[in-house]
Each structure stands twice: as structure tokens, then as C-alpha cells.
TORKOL-4160 file (C-alpha; in steps of 0.2 Angstrom, whole numbers, padded with zeros to 4 digits, m for minus):
442
<pt num="1" X="0020" Y="m0148" Z="0042"/>
<pt num="2" X="0013" Y="m0165" Z="0037"/>
<pt num="3" X="m0006" Y="m0168" Z="0037"/>
<pt num="4" X="m0016" Y="m0183" Z="0033"/>
<pt num="5" X="m0034" Y="m0184" Z="0028"/>
<pt num="6" X="m0044" Y="m0199" Z="0034"/>
<pt num="7" X="m0061" Y="m0204" Z="0029"/>
<pt num="8" X="m0069" Y="m0212" Z="0044"/>
<pt num="9" X="m0076" Y="m0229" Z="0038"/>
<pt num="10" X="m0081" Y="m0244" Z="0048"/>
<pt num="11" X="m0067" Y="m0255" Z="0040"/>
<pt num="12" X="m0054" Y="m0244" Z="0049"/>
<pt num="13" X="m0051" Y="m0248" Z="0067"/>
<pt num="14" X="m0049" Y="m0230" Z="0072"/>
<pt num="15" X="m0064" Y="m0223" Z="0063"/>
<pt num="16" X="m0083" Y="m0222" Z="0063"/>
<pt num="17" X="m0098" Y="m0221" Z="0051"/>
<pt num="18" X="m0111" Y="m0208" Z="0056"/>
<pt num="19" X="m0129" Y="m0209" Z="0051"/>
<pt num="20" X="m0138" Y="m0193" Z="0055"/>
<pt num="21" X="m0156" Y="m0193" Z="0060"/>
<pt num="22" X="m0161" Y="m0187" Z="0043"/>
<pt num="23" X="m0157" Y="m0205" Z="0037"/>
<pt num="24" X="m0143" Y="m0200" Z="0025"/>
<pt num="25" X="m0127" Y="m0210" Z="0030"/>
<pt num="26" X="m0113" Y="m0198" Z="0029"/>
<pt num="27" X="m0095" Y="m0198" Z="0037"/>
<pt num="28" X="m0085" Y="m0186" Z="0045"/>
<pt num="29" X="m0067" Y="m0183" Z="0039"/>
<pt num="30" X="m0053" Y="m0179" Z="0051"/>
<pt num="31" X="m0036" Y="m0170" Z="0048"/>
<pt num="32" X="m0022" Y="m0178" Z="0059"/>
<pt num="33" X="m0007" Y="m0169" Z="0064"/>
<pt num="34" X="0008" Y="m0173" Z="0075"/>
<pt num="35" X="0004" Y="m0191" Z="0075"/>
<pt num="36" X="m0014" Y="m0189" Z="0079"/>
<pt num="37" X="m0012" Y="m0178" Z="0094"/>
<pt num="38" X="m0021" Y="m0164" Z="0085"/>
<pt num="39" X="m0037" Y="m0168" Z="0075"/>
<pt num="40" X="m0048" Y="m0157" Z="0065"/>
<pt num="41" X="m0065" Y="m0164" Z="0060"/>
<pt num="42" X="m0077" Y="m0158" Z="0047"/>
<pt num="43" X="m0092" Y="m0165" Z="0037"/>
<pt num="44" X="m0088" Y="m0173" Z="0020"/>
<pt num="45" X="m0104" Y="m0165" Z="0013"/>
<pt num="46" X="m0114" Y="m0149" Z="0012"/>
<pt num="47" X="m0128" Y="m0152" Z="0024"/>
<pt num="48" X="m0146" Y="m0152" Z="0018"/>
<pt num="49" X="m0159" Y="m0140" Z="0023"/>
<pt num="50" X="m0152" Y="m0124" Z="0016"/>
<pt num="51" X="m0160" Y="m0108" Z="0022"/>
<pt num="52" X="m0173" Y="m0104" Z="0008"/>
<pt num="53" X="m0180" Y="m0089" Z="0017"/>
<pt num="54" X="m0174" Y="m0072" Z="0011"/>
<pt num="55" X="m0161" Y="m0065" Z="0023"/>
<pt num="56" X="m0163" Y="m0048" Z="0032"/>
<pt num="57" X="m0154" Y="m0033" Z="0024"/>
<pt num="58" X="m0135" Y="m0035" Z="0027"/>
<pt num="59" X="m0136" Y="m0054" Z="0029"/>
<pt num="60" X="m0127" Y="m0065" Z="0017"/>
<pt num="61" X="m0140" Y="m0079" Z="0018"/>
<pt num="62" X="m0125" Y="m0092" Z="0018"/>
<pt num="63" X="m0129" Y="m0107" Z="0028"/>
<pt num="64" X="m0117" Y="m0108" Z="0043"/>
<pt num="65" X="m0115" Y="m0124" Z="0053"/>
<pt num="66" X="m0106" Y="m0122" Z="0069"/>
<pt num="67" X="m0096" Y="m0136" Z="0077"/>
<pt num="68" X="m0111" Y="m0140" Z="0087"/>
<pt num="69" X="m0122" Y="m0142" Z="0072"/>
<pt num="70" X="m0109" Y="m0153" Z="0064"/>
<pt num="71" X="m0108" Y="m0163" Z="0080"/>
<pt num="72" X="m0127" Y="m0165" Z="0079"/>
<pt num="73" X="m0126" Y="m0170" Z="0061"/>
<pt num="74" X="m0115" Y="m0184" Z="0066"/>
<pt num="75" X="m0128" Y="m0190" Z="0079"/>
<pt num="76" X="m0115" Y="m0184" Z="0093"/>
<pt num="77" X="m0105" Y="m0199" Z="0090"/>
<pt num="78" X="m0089" Y="m0192" Z="0096"/>
<pt num="79" X="m0097" Y="m0190" Z="0114"/>
<pt num="80" X="m0107" Y="m0205" Z="0115"/>
<pt num="81" X="m0102" Y="m0216" Z="0130"/>
<pt num="82" X="m0090" Y="m0203" Z="0135"/>
<pt num="83" X="m0087" Y="m0193" Z="0151"/>
<pt num="84" X="m0084" Y="m0175" Z="0148"/>
<pt num="85" X="m0085" Y="m0157" Z="0155"/>
<pt num="86" X="m0092" Y="m0143" Z="0145"/>
<pt num="87" X="m0087" Y="m0125" Z="0145"/>
<pt num="88" X="m0101" Y="m0115" Z="0138"/>
<pt num="89" X="m0114" Y="m0101" Z="0140"/>
<pt num="90" X="m0130" Y="m0095" Z="0132"/>
<pt num="91" X="m0121" Y="m0093" Z="0115"/>
<pt num="92" X="m0119" Y="m0112" Z="0114"/>
<pt num="93" X="m0134" Y="m0114" Z="0102"/>
<pt num="94" X="m0137" Y="m0124" Z="0087"/>
<pt num="95" X="m0145" Y="m0117" Z="0070"/>
<pt num="96" X="m0162" Y="m0118" Z="0077"/>
<pt num="97" X="m0157" Y="m0108" Z="0092"/>
<pt num="98" X="m0158" Y="m0123" Z="0104"/>
<pt num="99" X="m0146" Y="m0124" Z="0118"/>
<pt num="100" X="m0132" Y="m0136" Z="0116"/>
<pt num="101" X="m0135" Y="m0142" Z="0134"/>
<pt num="102" X="m0153" Y="m0147" Z="0130"/>
<pt num="103" X="m0148" Y="m0156" Z="0114"/>
<pt num="104" X="m0135" Y="m0166" Z="0123"/>
<pt num="105" X="m0148" Y="m0171" Z="0137"/>
<pt num="106" X="m0161" Y="m0175" Z="0124"/>
<pt num="107" X="m0149" Y="m0186" Z="0115"/>
<pt num="108" X="m0144" Y="m0196" Z="0130"/>
<pt num="109" X="m0128" Y="m0187" Z="0133"/>
<pt num="110" X="m0125" Y="m0180" Z="0150"/>
<pt num="111" X="m0110" Y="m0168" Z="0154"/>
<pt num="112" X="m0101" Y="m0173" Z="0170"/>
<pt num="113" X="m0100" Y="m0154" Z="0175"/>
<pt num="114" X="m0102" Y="m0137" Z="0166"/>
<pt num="115" X="m0089" Y="m0124" Z="0167"/>
<pt num="116" X="m0095" Y="m0106" Z="0166"/>
<pt num="117" X="m0084" Y="m0091" Z="0161"/>
<pt num="118" X="m0086" Y="m0073" Z="0166"/>
<pt num="119" X="m0105" Y="m0067" Z="0165"/>
<pt num="120" X="m0111" Y="m0085" Z="0170"/>
<pt num="121" X="m0119" Y="m0099" Z="0161"/>
<pt num="122" X="m0133" Y="m0087" Z="0154"/>
<pt num="123" X="m0120" Y="m0073" Z="0149"/>
<pt num="124" X="m0130" Y="m0061" Z="0160"/>
<pt num="125" X="m0120" Y="m0057" Z="0175"/>
<pt num="126" X="m0108" Y="m0044" Z="0179"/>
<pt num="127" X="m0103" Y="m0050" Z="0196"/>
<pt num="128" X="m0090" Y="m0063" Z="0201"/>
<pt num="129" X="m0097" Y="m0081" Z="0200"/>
<pt num="130" X="m0102" Y="m0092" Z="0214"/>
<pt num="131" X="m0088" Y="m0101" Z="0224"/>
<pt num="132" X="m0086" Y="m0120" Z="0222"/>
<pt num="133" X="m0098" Y="m0132" Z="0214"/>
<pt num="134" X="m0117" Y="m0129" Z="0213"/>
<pt num="135" X="m0131" Y="m0139" Z="0205"/>
<pt num="136" X="m0143" Y="m0132" Z="0192"/>
<pt num="137" X="m0161" Y="m0134" Z="0197"/>
<pt num="138" X="m0167" Y="m0136" Z="0180"/>
<pt num="139" X="m0156" Y="m0150" Z="0173"/>
<pt num="140" X="m0147" Y="m0156" Z="0189"/>
<pt num="141" X="m0130" Y="m0153" Z="0181"/>
<pt num="142" X="m0116" Y="m0148" Z="0192"/>
<pt num="143" X="m0109" Y="m0130" Z="0188"/>
<pt num="144" X="m0092" Y="m0123" Z="0192"/>
<pt num="145" X="m0088" Y="m0105" Z="0189"/>
<pt num="146" X="m0071" Y="m0101" Z="0181"/>
<pt num="147" X="m0074" Y="m0082" Z="0186"/>
<pt num="148" X="m0072" Y="m0084" Z="0204"/>
<pt num="149" X="m0057" Y="m0085" Z="0216"/>
<pt num="150" X="m0052" Y="m0101" Z="0206"/>
<pt num="151" X="m0050" Y="m0097" Z="0188"/>
<pt num="152" X="m0042" Y="m0113" Z="0182"/>
<pt num="153" X="m0052" Y="m0129" Z="0184"/>
<pt num="154" X="m0045" Y="m0140" Z="0198"/>
<pt num="155" X="m0037" Y="m0156" Z="0194"/>
<pt num="156" X="m0050" Y="m0165" Z="0204"/>
<pt num="157" X="m0064" Y="m0160" Z="0192"/>
<pt num="158" X="m0054" Y="m0167" Z="0177"/>
<pt num="159" X="m0051" Y="m0184" Z="0184"/>
<pt num="160" X="m0058" Y="m0198" Z="0173"/>
<pt num="161" X="m0064" Y="m0187" Z="0159"/>
<pt num="162" X="m0063" Y="m0192" Z="0141"/>
<pt num="163" X="m0065" Y="m0174" Z="0135"/>
<pt num="164" X="m0065" Y="m0156" Z="0140"/>
<pt num="165" X="m0078" Y="m0149" Z="0127"/>
<pt num="166" X="m0078" Y="m0130" Z="0123"/>
<pt num="167" X="m0093" Y="m0122" Z="0114"/>
<pt num="168" X="m0094" Y="m0103" Z="0116"/>
<pt num="169" X="m0095" Y="m0088" Z="0105"/>
<pt num="170" X="m0080" Y="m0077" Z="0108"/>
<pt num="171" X="m0074" Y="m0060" Z="0103"/>
<pt num="172" X="m0056" Y="m0060" Z="0096"/>
<pt num="173" X="m0051" Y="m0046" Z="0108"/>
<pt num="174" X="m0037" Y="m0051" Z="0121"/>
<pt num="175" X="m0046" Y="m0042" Z="0135"/>
<pt num="176" X="m0062" Y="m0051" Z="0132"/>
<pt num="177" X="m0059" Y="m0064" Z="0146"/>
<pt num="178" X="m0066" Y="m0079" Z="0137"/>
<pt num="179" X="m0049" Y="m0081" Z="0129"/>
<pt num="180" X="m0041" Y="m0081" Z="0146"/>
<pt num="181" X="m0052" Y="m0094" Z="0153"/>
<pt num="182" X="m0049" Y="m0105" Z="0138"/>
<pt num="183" X="m0031" Y="m0103" Z="0140"/>
<pt num="184" X="m0032" Y="m0108" Z="0158"/>
<pt num="185" X="m0043" Y="m0123" Z="0153"/>
<pt num="186" X="m0030" Y="m0128" Z="0140"/>
<pt num="187" X="m0016" Y="m0127" Z="0152"/>
<pt num="188" X="m0026" Y="m0138" Z="0165"/>
<pt num="189" X="m0030" Y="m0151" Z="0152"/>
<pt num="190" X="m0012" Y="m0152" Z="0146"/>
<pt num="191" X="m0007" Y="m0155" Z="0164"/>
<pt num="192" X="m0020" Y="m0168" Z="0168"/>
<pt num="193" X="m0018" Y="m0177" Z="0151"/>
<pt num="194" X="m0037" Y="m0173" Z="0147"/>
<pt num="195" X="m0041" Y="m0172" Z="0128"/>
<pt num="196" X="m0050" Y="m0156" Z="0123"/>
<pt num="197" X="m0063" Y="m0155" Z="0110"/>
<pt num="198" X="m0068" Y="m0137" Z="0103"/>
<pt num="199" X="m0084" Y="m0135" Z="0094"/>
<pt num="200" X="m0079" Y="m0120" Z="0084"/>
<pt num="201" X="m0089" Y="m0104" Z="0080"/>
<pt num="202" X="m0086" Y="m0090" Z="0068"/>
<pt num="203" X="m0075" Y="m0075" Z="0072"/>
<pt num="204" X="m0087" Y="m0060" Z="0072"/>
<pt num="205" X="m0075" Y="m0049" Z="0064"/>
<pt num="206" X="m0063" Y="m0061" Z="0055"/>
<pt num="207" X="m0061" Y="m0048" Z="0041"/>
<pt num="208" X="m0050" Y="m0038" Z="0053"/>
<pt num="209" X="m0031" Y="m0043" Z="0053"/>
<pt num="210" X="m0022" Y="m0044" Z="0070"/>
<pt num="211" X="m0020" Y="m0027" Z="0077"/>
<pt num="212" X="m0010" Y="m0021" Z="0093"/>
<pt num="213" X="0005" Y="m0026" Z="0103"/>
<pt num="214" X="0009" Y="m0042" Z="0112"/>
<pt num="215" X="0006" Y="m0040" Z="0131"/>
<pt num="216" X="0021" Y="m0034" Z="0141"/>
<pt num="217" X="0025" Y="m0047" Z="0154"/>
<pt num="218" X="0022" Y="m0035" Z="0169"/>
<pt num="219" X="0005" Y="m0031" Z="0162"/>
<pt num="220" X="m0002" Y="m0048" Z="0160"/>
<pt num="221" X="m0018" Y="m0051" Z="0169"/>
<pt num="222" X="m0035" Y="m0059" Z="0168"/>
<pt num="223" X="m0039" Y="m0046" Z="0155"/>
<pt num="224" X="m0022" Y="m0048" Z="0146"/>
<pt num="225" X="m0016" Y="m0066" Z="0148"/>
<pt num="226" X="m0016" Y="m0074" Z="0130"/>
<pt num="227" X="0001" Y="m0071" Z="0121"/>
<pt num="228" X="m0007" Y="m0063" Z="0106"/>
<pt num="229" X="m0009" Y="m0045" Z="0099"/>
<pt num="230" X="m0024" Y="m0035" Z="0106"/>
<pt num="231" X="m0035" Y="m0040" Z="0091"/>
<pt num="232" X="m0029" Y="m0057" Z="0087"/>
<pt num="233" X="m0040" Y="m0062" Z="0072"/>
<pt num="234" X="m0043" Y="m0081" Z="0076"/>
<pt num="235" X="m0058" Y="m0092" Z="0080"/>
<pt num="236" X="m0058" Y="m0102" Z="0096"/>
<pt num="237" X="m0053" Y="m0117" Z="0086"/>
<pt num="238" X="m0039" Y="m0108" Z="0078"/>
<pt num="239" X="m0032" Y="m0102" Z="0094"/>
<pt num="240" X="m0033" Y="m0119" Z="0101"/>
<pt num="241" X="m0022" Y="m0125" Z="0086"/>
<pt num="242" X="m0010" Y="m0111" Z="0089"/>
<pt num="243" X="m0008" Y="m0116" Z="0108"/>
<pt num="244" X="m0007" Y="m0134" Z="0104"/>
<pt num="245" X="0007" Y="m0132" Z="0091"/>
<pt num="246" X="0017" Y="m0118" Z="0099"/>
<pt num="247" X="0014" Y="m0117" Z="0118"/>
<pt num="248" X="0007" Y="m0134" Z="0125"/>
<pt num="249" X="0016" Y="m0149" Z="0116"/>
<pt num="250" X="0007" Y="m0161" Z="0128"/>
<pt num="251" X="m0010" Y="m0155" Z="0124"/>
<pt num="252" X="m0022" Y="m0167" Z="0115"/>
<pt num="253" X="m0034" Y="m0157" Z="0104"/>
<pt num="254" X="m0048" Y="m0160" Z="0093"/>
<pt num="255" X="m0058" Y="m0146" Z="0084"/>
<pt num="256" X="m0074" Y="m0148" Z="0074"/>
<pt num="257" X="m0073" Y="m0134" Z="0061"/>
<pt num="258" X="m0087" Y="m0123" Z="0055"/>
<pt num="259" X="m0096" Y="m0128" Z="0039"/>
<pt num="260" X="m0099" Y="m0114" Z="0027"/>
<pt num="261" X="m0089" Y="m0100" Z="0036"/>
<pt num="262" X="m0077" Y="m0088" Z="0026"/>
<pt num="263" X="m0066" Y="m0077" Z="0036"/>
<pt num="264" X="m0072" Y="m0061" Z="0026"/>
<pt num="265" X="m0090" Y="m0064" Z="0032"/>
<pt num="266" X="m0096" Y="m0050" Z="0042"/>
<pt num="267" X="m0112" Y="m0058" Z="0048"/>
<pt num="268" X="m0107" Y="m0076" Z="0051"/>
<pt num="269" X="m0108" Y="m0075" Z="0070"/>
<pt num="270" X="m0126" Y="m0069" Z="0068"/>
<pt num="271" X="m0131" Y="m0080" Z="0053"/>
<pt num="272" X="m0148" Y="m0085" Z="0062"/>
<pt num="273" X="m0148" Y="m0072" Z="0076"/>
<pt num="274" X="m0136" Y="m0062" Z="0087"/>
<pt num="275" X="m0135" Y="m0069" Z="0104"/>
<pt num="276" X="m0127" Y="m0058" Z="0117"/>
<pt num="277" X="m0110" Y="m0066" Z="0122"/>
<pt num="278" X="m0110" Y="m0054" Z="0138"/>
<pt num="279" X="m0123" Y="m0042" Z="0145"/>
<pt num="280" X="m0116" Y="m0026" Z="0136"/>
<pt num="281" X="m0113" Y="m0033" Z="0119"/>
<pt num="282" X="m0131" Y="m0033" Z="0113"/>
<pt num="283" X="m0127" Y="m0031" Z="0094"/>
<pt num="284" X="m0114" Y="m0034" Z="0081"/>
<pt num="285" X="m0111" Y="m0015" Z="0081"/>
<pt num="286" X="m0107" Y="m0015" Z="0099"/>
<pt num="287" X="m0095" Y="m0030" Z="0097"/>
<pt num="288" X="m0086" Y="m0021" Z="0083"/>
<pt num="289" X="m0084" Y="m0004" Z="0092"/>
<pt num="290" X="m0080" Y="m0012" Z="0109"/>
<pt num="291" X="m0063" Y="m0017" Z="0101"/>
<pt num="292" X="m0058" Y="0001" Z="0099"/>
<pt num="293" X="m0066" Y="0010" Z="0114"/>
<pt num="294" X="m0064" Y="m0002" Z="0128"/>
<pt num="295" X="m0048" Y="0007" Z="0133"/>
<pt num="296" X="m0060" Y="0021" Z="0140"/>
<pt num="297" X="m0064" Y="0008" Z="0154"/>
<pt num="298" X="m0047" Y="0014" Z="0162"/>
<pt num="299" X="m0053" Y="0032" Z="0162"/>
<pt num="300" X="m0067" Y="0043" Z="0169"/>
<pt num="301" X="m0077" Y="0041" Z="0153"/>
<pt num="302" X="m0093" Y="0031" Z="0152"/>
<pt num="303" X="m0095" Y="0019" Z="0138"/>
<pt num="304" X="m0114" Y="0018" Z="0139"/>
<pt num="305" X="m0116" Y="0003" Z="0151"/>
<pt num="306" X="m0134" Y="0003" Z="0157"/>
<pt num="307" X="m0140" Y="0011" Z="0141"/>
<pt num="308" X="m0147" Y="0003" Z="0125"/>
<pt num="309" X="m0131" Y="0007" Z="0116"/>
<pt num="310" X="m0116" Y="0001" Z="0126"/>
<pt num="311" X="m0099" Y="0005" Z="0119"/>
<pt num="312" X="m0108" Y="0014" Z="0105"/>
<pt num="313" X="m0111" Y="0029" Z="0117"/>
<pt num="314" X="m0095" Y="0037" Z="0124"/>
<pt num="315" X="m0098" Y="0052" Z="0135"/>
<pt num="316" X="m0096" Y="0060" Z="0152"/>
<pt num="317" X="m0105" Y="0074" Z="0162"/>
<pt num="318" X="m0091" Y="0086" Z="0157"/>
<pt num="319" X="m0090" Y="0082" Z="0139"/>
<pt num="320" X="m0095" Y="0093" Z="0124"/>
<pt num="321" X="m0104" Y="0082" Z="0112"/>
<pt num="322" X="m0107" Y="0093" Z="0097"/>
<pt num="323" X="m0089" Y="0099" Z="0097"/>
<pt num="324" X="m0082" Y="0082" Z="0099"/>
<pt num="325" X="m0093" Y="0075" Z="0085"/>
<pt num="326" X="m0087" Y="0089" Z="0074"/>
<pt num="327" X="m0069" Y="0085" Z="0077"/>
<pt num="328" X="m0071" Y="0067" Z="0074"/>
<pt num="329" X="m0080" Y="0070" Z="0057"/>
<pt num="330" X="m0066" Y="0082" Z="0052"/>
<pt num="331" X="m0054" Y="0067" Z="0052"/>
<pt num="332" X="m0064" Y="0058" Z="0039"/>
<pt num="333" X="m0060" Y="0041" Z="0046"/>
<pt num="334" X="m0064" Y="0026" Z="0035"/>
<pt num="335" X="m0080" Y="0016" Z="0038"/>
<pt num="336" X="m0087" Y="0027" Z="0052"/>
<pt num="337" X="m0098" Y="0042" Z="0056"/>
<pt num="338" X="m0101" Y="0051" Z="0072"/>
<pt num="339" X="m0116" Y="0061" Z="0080"/>
<pt num="340" X="m0117" Y="0070" Z="0096"/>
<pt num="341" X="m0128" Y="0061" Z="0110"/>
<pt num="342" X="m0134" Y="0063" Z="0127"/>
<pt num="343" X="m0138" Y="0048" Z="0139"/>
<pt num="344" X="m0140" Y="0043" Z="0157"/>
<pt num="345" X="m0132" Y="0027" Z="0162"/>
<pt num="346" X="m0142" Y="0015" Z="0173"/>
<pt num="347" X="m0127" Y="0006" Z="0179"/>
<pt num="348" X="m0108" Y="0007" Z="0181"/>
<pt num="349" X="m0099" Y="0024" Z="0179"/>
<pt num="350" X="m0110" Y="0039" Z="0181"/>
<pt num="351" X="m0126" Y="0029" Z="0186"/>
<pt num="352" X="m0141" Y="0041" Z="0185"/>
<pt num="353" X="m0130" Y="0056" Z="0179"/>
<pt num="354" X="m0134" Y="0064" Z="0163"/>
<pt num="355" X="m0119" Y="0062" Z="0151"/>
<pt num="356" X="m0115" Y="0070" Z="0134"/>
<pt num="357" X="m0104" Y="0064" Z="0121"/>
<pt num="358" X="m0104" Y="0055" Z="0104"/>
<pt num="359" X="m0112" Y="0040" Z="0096"/>
<pt num="360" X="m0101" Y="0029" Z="0085"/>
<pt num="361" X="m0109" Y="0023" Z="0068"/>
<pt num="362" X="m0099" Y="0010" Z="0059"/>
<pt num="363" X="m0104" Y="0011" Z="0041"/>
<pt num="364" X="m0093" Y="m0002" Z="0031"/>
<pt num="365" X="m0080" Y="m0015" Z="0033"/>
<pt num="366" X="m0067" Y="m0002" Z="0031"/>
<pt num="367" X="m0071" Y="0003" Z="0049"/>
<pt num="368" X="m0054" Y="0002" Z="0059"/>
<pt num="369" X="m0059" Y="0000" Z="0078"/>
<pt num="370" X="m0041" Y="0003" Z="0084"/>
<pt num="371" X="m0039" Y="0019" Z="0074"/>
<pt num="372" X="m0056" Y="0025" Z="0079"/>
<pt num="373" X="m0054" Y="0022" Z="0097"/>
<pt num="374" X="m0037" Y="0030" Z="0098"/>
<pt num="375" X="m0042" Y="0046" Z="0088"/>
<pt num="376" X="m0058" Y="0048" Z="0099"/>
<pt num="377" X="m0048" Y="0047" Z="0115"/>
<pt num="378" X="m0035" Y="0059" Z="0108"/>
<pt num="379" X="m0049" Y="0071" Z="0103"/>
<pt num="380" X="m0057" Y="0070" Z="0121"/>
<pt num="381" X="m0040" Y="0073" Z="0129"/>
<pt num="382" X="m0036" Y="0088" Z="0118"/>
<pt num="383" X="m0054" Y="0096" Z="0118"/>
<pt num="384" X="m0056" Y="0094" Z="0137"/>
<pt num="385" X="m0040" Y="0100" Z="0146"/>
<pt num="386" X="m0038" Y="0092" Z="0163"/>
<pt num="387" X="m0054" Y="0083" Z="0162"/>
<pt num="388" X="m0050" Y="0066" Z="0155"/>
<pt num="389" X="m0040" Y="0056" Z="0169"/>
<pt num="390" X="m0032" Y="0039" Z="0168"/>
<pt num="391" X="m0036" Y="0027" Z="0183"/>
<pt num="392" X="m0022" Y="0019" Z="0192"/>
<pt num="393" X="m0028" Y="0001" Z="0198"/>
<pt num="394" X="m0017" Y="m0011" Z="0207"/>
<pt num="395" X="0000" Y="m0009" Z="0200"/>
<pt num="396" X="m0004" Y="m0001" Z="0183"/>
<pt num="397" X="m0015" Y="0010" Z="0173"/>
<pt num="398" X="m0031" Y="0001" Z="0168"/>
<pt num="399" X="m0029" Y="0007" Z="0150"/>
<pt num="400" X="m0011" Y="0000" Z="0149"/>
<pt num="401" X="m0017" Y="m0017" Z="0156"/>
<pt num="402" X="m0031" Y="m0018" Z="0143"/>
<pt num="403" X="m0019" Y="m0013" Z="0128"/>
<pt num="404" X="m0004" Y="m0023" Z="0134"/>
<pt num="405" X="0008" Y="m0008" Z="0135"/>
<pt num="406" X="0008" Y="0010" Z="0139"/>
<pt num="407" X="0009" Y="0016" Z="0121"/>
<pt num="408" X="m0010" Y="0020" Z="0119"/>
<pt num="409" X="m0010" Y="0031" Z="0135"/>
<pt num="410" X="0006" Y="0039" Z="0131"/>
<pt num="411" X="0001" Y="0043" Z="0113"/>
<pt num="412" X="m0015" Y="0051" Z="0119"/>
<pt num="413" X="m0005" Y="0062" Z="0132"/>
<pt num="414" X="0008" Y="0067" Z="0120"/>
<pt num="415" X="m0004" Y="0069" Z="0105"/>
<pt num="416" X="0005" Y="0057" Z="0094"/>
<pt num="417" X="m0003" Y="0056" Z="0077"/>
<pt num="418" X="m0010" Y="0039" Z="0072"/>
<pt num="419" X="0005" Y="0034" Z="0061"/>
<pt num="420" X="0017" Y="0037" Z="0076"/>
<pt num="421" X="0006" Y="0027" Z="0087"/>
<pt num="422" X="0004" Y="0013" Z="0075"/>
<pt num="423" X="0023" Y="0011" Z="0073"/>
<pt num="424" X="0024" Y="0006" Z="0092"/>
<pt num="425" X="0014" Y="m0010" Z="0088"/>
<pt num="426" X="0013" Y="m0014" Z="0069"/>
<pt num="427" X="0028" Y="m0025" Z="0069"/>
<pt num="428" X="0020" Y="m0036" Z="0083"/>
<pt num="429" X="0004" Y="m0038" Z="0073"/>
<pt num="430" X="0011" Y="m0042" Z="0056"/>
<pt num="431" X="0023" Y="m0055" Z="0063"/>
<pt num="432" X="0009" Y="m0063" Z="0072"/>
<pt num="433" X="m0001" Y="m0065" Z="0056"/>
<pt num="434" X="0014" Y="m0073" Z="0048"/>
<pt num="435" X="0016" Y="m0084" Z="0063"/>
<pt num="436" X="m0002" Y="m0091" Z="0064"/>
<pt num="437" X="m0004" Y="m0093" Z="0045"/>
<pt num="438" X="m0001" Y="m0112" Z="0047"/>
<pt num="439" X="m0015" Y="m0113" Z="0060"/>
<pt num="440" X="m0029" Y="m0105" Z="0050"/>
<pt num="441" X="m0044" Y="m0116" Z="0048"/>
<pt num="442" X="m0054" Y="m0104" Z="0037"/>
């Protein structure tokens, strides 16, 4: 694949010189692919103002500049005098934890419309979004929910736009619906001929390679739409590159990459502070464990929604916590410990009912969420005969729809050891890693 690096100098007709507000003239550089259809922007310098404060324990202290920060360093030049829509939510913050929407408005840049994913513009809702276009009382901006009856932006809202801009913190888990919304948006943009600009953000657990199967066609849904393994190990910008190269040859895509990000980082997504990407992901630990236990959402087991430890607590009124914790400890799984716990959910399954179960404690980067979740469900099924049930919803079991095949559920029912279960999907995940190597940005 031929790539060209271009320094954006004023003497070139297609380039710009940016002078950030700090007074130091600096230029973006751009990597051009496919005749300029796909562009990747980055800064030509290491930004000043490195964080001199001592980091909290467990933090690397490395300075991370997201795509939004890089855009701000360039004085928002790519969007000045442009008409654009913006897909974002409360995770779209800069290094100073200021909302990108406010930064745009303060710098004289006004989105034509805001698109919001599941959980709304403030990432705080668990209900479906409002129908149609509404107006934000604070900013006067129009907002359109992509988690309503219409999950793909209508062509009427894309007319005349120079860009569809994306700035959102994602979790690289196929059933986490931001990737479905992004996929629909990229499809709509390709159909309308509207260029997409992704302001990239770190992958919270980029240190984990792809895990799980591709979704079976009959199980594709809003929680399983993207044609990737269950854990797909990509940032939003990398996924955009993959789609533009492999799936949507007419898509015009630009990505502003993250400055200072390394895939192996465990704290990059929280370099300044953890911002909840959705109501029940209040910490990095919840995000990491979510990727392995979310399959219980297709059963009669509570994942601690409505507690202070969603997805870290796993339990039910009929569960034997101490016995389950002992069984899980005996497996000596890497990077994780277990304790028994009692909790009372204030929302979702078993609201107001006392539950018993285990608390999951990730302890190192050796933690394997898929193995942990599978072994936990297998232990629950074995230790509580006839108690764990799989819920049929629509035309499939919920666990099958989340995982993308029936192998997770069948492995639990038939008591397959982990190695047998892994053989059902490992070829998919390994081939995917090879496939996307050319589209890695980090």
C-alpha cells in the first residue's frame, strides 16, 4: 500500500500552516492513501505543556493528546468555515476536561447538528432517545438521537455538509453499541458522499489482542453489527481505516491520530480522568471486566447494575457466593482474584432484591476477560443445577446475540473446558489480527 507524507506548507495549494494560540507556528502533517481519499493527520511536534505533576499510582504520567487536542493545537483549522455534524457525548473532552462542543463554540465554530449515540449526549441515559430533531436549551444546537427508531442518520441531515465529525470514547467490544452507530454513520456518509473526520481517542484496553468469533449473519443486530471479532482491539480511527479500505470504497475519511499513545498503555483513556462512556461503566475496571461478563445479560444473573460496582459484581438471590468464589480461586486464572459479595441492585434485574455472588478483582494486564467470563458462567451453571437460565429474546438467545454465535452458551451447558471453547473462535480472532495489521495507527 503506497503512502505519502506531506508537510502542510502555505506554498502548497492543498495545504495549510497552523499557528496555535501559544504563538509557536507549527504544521500538521498528513498521510495520504488511495489518491487522497483517506487521510491521517498528526502534529509534527511534541506539544508543550507536558504534565509536570506526579501521577496517581498506576498512571504512566505520559502526556496524551487526543484527536480533539491535536485539532485545538492547530486552531481548529480543518473545521473553520466548514459545515459539519458532530457525533459525540460527554466523553468528548480535551486535556483540561473541557467539552469539545464548548471549545468549538468558543472558537467561533458551530456544528450544524449533534448526533448522539445510545445513552444520550451526556452518556447518562438507559432509555431510548427522543424521536426526531430537538434543540438543546443551553447551546441552541440541534440534536438527533441515533438510538431511537431511526439509527442511521437520514440523508436530509447530511445535505451540504463538509464533514461528519466523530469524537467519542469507545470500548472495543462489538456489543458496545457505539461501534454499531459509527458503522451506520460511515455507511450513510459513503452513500451521501459526505467526508468523515474522526478525532481519535485511545483504546482503553489496546493491550488485549482480538478475541472471539465474527458474528454469524443470523445473529447480527444492534448489539452485534460490526463485522469484527467480539473484542476487536482497535481505536475508532483504526476501525474507520479498516472500513474505508475493506468495506466502503467510496468513503472519504480523515483521521486525526492521538499524540503520545502506545497500544500497550493501560491508562491512556484515563490519562487525565476516567469519564463514564455510559452510565454503568464508572471505572477502568468496570470497562475491562464488562468485556468478559456482559454475556450474563442474556441470563437471569445480575451484573450489579444499580450498585457502585456494575459488572464487577455478579450475583443472584439463589447464588452461593462463598462456594463460587472458592471455585473460581481454585482455577488460578491469570491477573484476577475473586471474593464473595452481597449486594442489592437499585435498577435493572432484581431491583430491591438481595443478591449473593462474587466480586471480580483484576490485578494485572495478564487478566483475560473472555476466559474469566466463560469460566465464571461455567462455574455458576455447574454449582447451581437448574438455576441459571438463558433468556430467549426475539429470534435468538441473548447470550448468542452478544457473543455472535452459540458456542459460549453451548460450552457452558456442555461443560467444555476453556481450551475446547477457545478452538471454536481462535482462528477468527488470529486471522483478524493479520487482516487489520495494515490499518494500525499505533
